[in-house]
N, C-alpha and C positions, 0 to 999 in steps of 0.2 A: 727772561731776556734782558740783556743789558740795554742801556740807553742807545748805544751805537747800533745794536742789532735791531731795535725797534725803529730807529730813524731809517736804517737801510731798508727794512721791510716796507715802511711807508713809502719811501722813494720808489721802490720797485712796483708797488701796487699802483701808484699814480702814473708812473711811466707807461704801464700797460694800458691805462685809460687815456693816455695822451694828454694828461693834465699836469702842468708844472707843479712840482711839489712845493716850490717856494710860495705859490699863490695859496695853496691849501694851508700851509703853516702860518702865513700872514693872516689868513682868515681866522685861524684859531687865536691869534694874538688879539684881535679886536672883538671876538665873540664874548657874550656874557655867559656865566655859568648856568647850567640847566637847573631848574627848580622842580620840586614835586608838582606844584600846581600847573606849571607849563607843560611838563611831560604828560601828566594825566588829563590835562585840559579840564581842570576842576570847574572853573567858572562856566565854561560852555556846558558841561555835563549837568551842573546844578541849575542851569537856566532852561532846561528842557521840560520842566514840569509846569504845565499850564492848565489849571482846573477850569471847567466850564460852568461851575456852580459855586455857591458860597458854602457848601457843605464840606466840613474839614476832612471827613473820611474819604472824599474823592481823591485827595492827594495820596493816600495809602494805595488806592486802586491804580493810579497812574504809575507811581514809582515801582510798585510790585511788577506790573507788566513790562516796564522798561528794564528791570533787572532780568526778567525772563528773556527778553530779546537779546540782552548782552550774553546770557548763558547760551542761547541758541547760536549766537555767532561763534562762541568758543567751541561748541559742539561741531559746527560745520568746519571750523579750522582743524580740529582733530581728525575728522573724517577724511579730509583731504590729505593728511599725512599718510593715510593708507591708500585711498583711492588714486591719488596722483603719483604714487611711488612706483617706479619701474621694477624694483626688486623688494619683495616683502617677505619677512620671516614670521614664523608663528609668534616669536617673542615680541616683535615690533607690533604685529597685529593686535595681540593681547594687551600690550601696554596702552595703545591708543584707545582701544575699546573700553578698557577699565577707566581711563580718564573721562571718556564720554559718559560712562555709566555713573561715575561720581557726580558729574554735573547734573544728570537726571535725578540722582538721589537727592541732591540739593533742591531741585525743583519739586520733588515729591514732598519733602519735609517742609518746604517753604510755604505750602498752602495754608498752614496754620497762621502764618503772618497775615494773610488776607482773610482767612476764615474766621480768625478770632480778633482780627484787627480793624474790623468795620462793623458799625452798628447796622443791623438789618434795616431799620427804619430809614437811616440815611441812604443806604445803598438803593433801596427801592424808590427813593426820590431822585437821586442824581442819575440813575441808570436810564431814565427816560430821555435825558439829554444826549445819550450816546447812540440812540437808534439812528441808523441801522448798523453802526459799528459793532464788531464782535471779535473775540479772540480767534474765531474761525478764520479771520483774515490775516493771520500771521504767516507771511510769505516764507520766513525763515524756517518755520516748523514744517511747512510743506516740502521745502528743499531738503530738510533732514530726512524726511520719508523717502524722497526720490533718490537720495544719495546712499540710502541704507539697503535697499532691496530691489529686486526685479519688479518692474511695473505691474506685472500680473498680480502680485500680492497686494497691490493698492487698488485694484479694480473692484467695483461693487460686485459682491459674490453672485448676484443675479446675472451678471453679464460676462463672467470670466470665460465661459465656454465659447463666447463669440470673439474673443480677443486672442491674438497670437503675435509672434514677433514680426509677422508680415503686415500687421495693422499699422496704420499711420500713428504718429505720436499725438496728433490732434484727436483721432478717434479714441485712443487710450485715455487722453485727458478728459474727453467728454463722458467717460464711463468710470472715472475715479470714484472711490467710495464716498467722498465728502460732497460730491455733486448733489446727492439726494438731499442733503441737509440745507441746500441753497435753493430748493425748488418748492413751489406751492403744491401741496399734495392734492388739492382739488383741481386746479387748472393746469398743473404741470409746467407753469411758467417760472422762469428764474426770478428769485427775489431780488430786491435792490441790493441786498447784502452781497449776493453772488455776482450780480451784474457789475457793480463797482469794483469788486475784487478782480474779476476777469479783465476789465478795462485797464486796470493798473498792471496786472502781473501775468496774464495768460501767455503772451509772447515770450516773456522771460522764462516762465515755467516750461514751455515746450522746448526751448533751447536747452534748458537745464536738464530736462528729462533725456534729451538726445545725448548730451555731453556725458551723463553718468550711466547711460544704458549699458556700457561695457566695462565700467569701472566702479560700480556701486559696491558696497561692502560685501554683499552676497556673491557678486561676480568675482571679486578679488579672492574670496574664500575658495570658490570652486576652481580658481586658476592655480591654487597651491598644489604641490605634489600630494598624492594620495596619503602618504604617511603623515604629512604635516596636517592634513585635514582631520586626522584622527587624534591630534594633540589634545589631551584632556584639558589642559589649562585654557587653550584657545576656545574649545567648545564651551567650556564653562563661562568664559567671558562673553561669548556670543549669546548664549542663552540668557545670561544675566542682563545684557543690554536689551535683548528682545522683550523680555518680561518686564523690565523696568520701564521701558518706553511705552509699550503697548498694553500693559495691564496696570502696573503699579502707579505710574504717573497719571494715566487716564482716569483711574479710579479715584485718585486724590482730587483731581479736577471735578469729577462727577460728584463726589461727596461734598466738596465745597459749594458747588452749584446747588446741590440739594438743600443746603442750609438757607440760601437766599432765594431760591426760585421754587422750592417745594413748600407745601403747606397742607393744612387739613382740608382746605376747599379745592385742592388741586394745584397742579404745577402752573407757574407763571411762564409765559413764552419767553424764550431768550431774546436779547435785543435784536439779533439778526433775523428772528422769526423762525428759527429751526426748532425741531423737536429734540431738545437737548439730551433727554434721557436715551433715546435710541441712537443719537449721533455719538454720544460719548461712551456709552457702555460697550466694552470690548466684546461681550458675548453677541452683540448684534452685528458690529462691523467686522469683527474677526481680523483685525490688523495683526499680521504675523510676518516679521521680516525674514525669518529663516525657518520655514515650516519643516524642512527636512531634518532639523535638529531636535524635533519634538516627537514623542510617541503618539500613536493614534489616539490613545485615551486622553493625553494632554491636549491634543488638537480639538477633540470633541468637547472638551470641558474648558476651552479657552475663556479666560475671564471669570471663571467661577472657582478656580482652585488656588 
């Protein structure tokens, strides 16, 4: 575009907004040029790491989990490009799913950063200052699950027969698979880990569950024409995403936890008090976003193939 065309387009844009173009142009006259550190907010970002101990490897632990949360935000952003789109094609669906899967591929491979980047001795010391905090309390990860599949696939397998689309969202929430990891097995009471988590996020979660009930990735797939649902590239992308999130990434987490919490004398309890082996291993929880895209044999051997 020529200079004249650009200026005309700018004037038309701000006329529609009811803003005098002269005011906008004068604002540009006095504005300072943007810098990398201002745009990325580098100083603010680098000021968010605040260790609770004097052990240097705690900084690795903090930064690693903050990077995870940034990637979770990127994943939710990509999910919305599908979930919130009024018209979706197989090509667009596949494109965003593969972006999401690449983020989870990064998360899977990044466990070596934490797994090989912290001394076990240091971790076992500073972890005691984290109680009852736990990665279990990542709200963004829960939202990724809600936005990916129908709620029934996130219900504890023991209660799925009691939940249907007529059940309240609160009832569904109370029977989510991860609820069991936040309860005392002896008394049945909620742990401090879960109590604090729910105090902070339960209302937000129930609203989010309702919002994505009819537009989660699984629902969007089923809303596609039958011929599009058979698109091989799209099916491959969905299976890759399902396996990457619910087996590959979970097992990477499981194996990293085993290095620090497992031992010859038995497992150490997670900071939140959960049985981390049964909570994390996919063969127990059987988290599957798109069960209709897997064979019966694959479903029966979920987490072991």
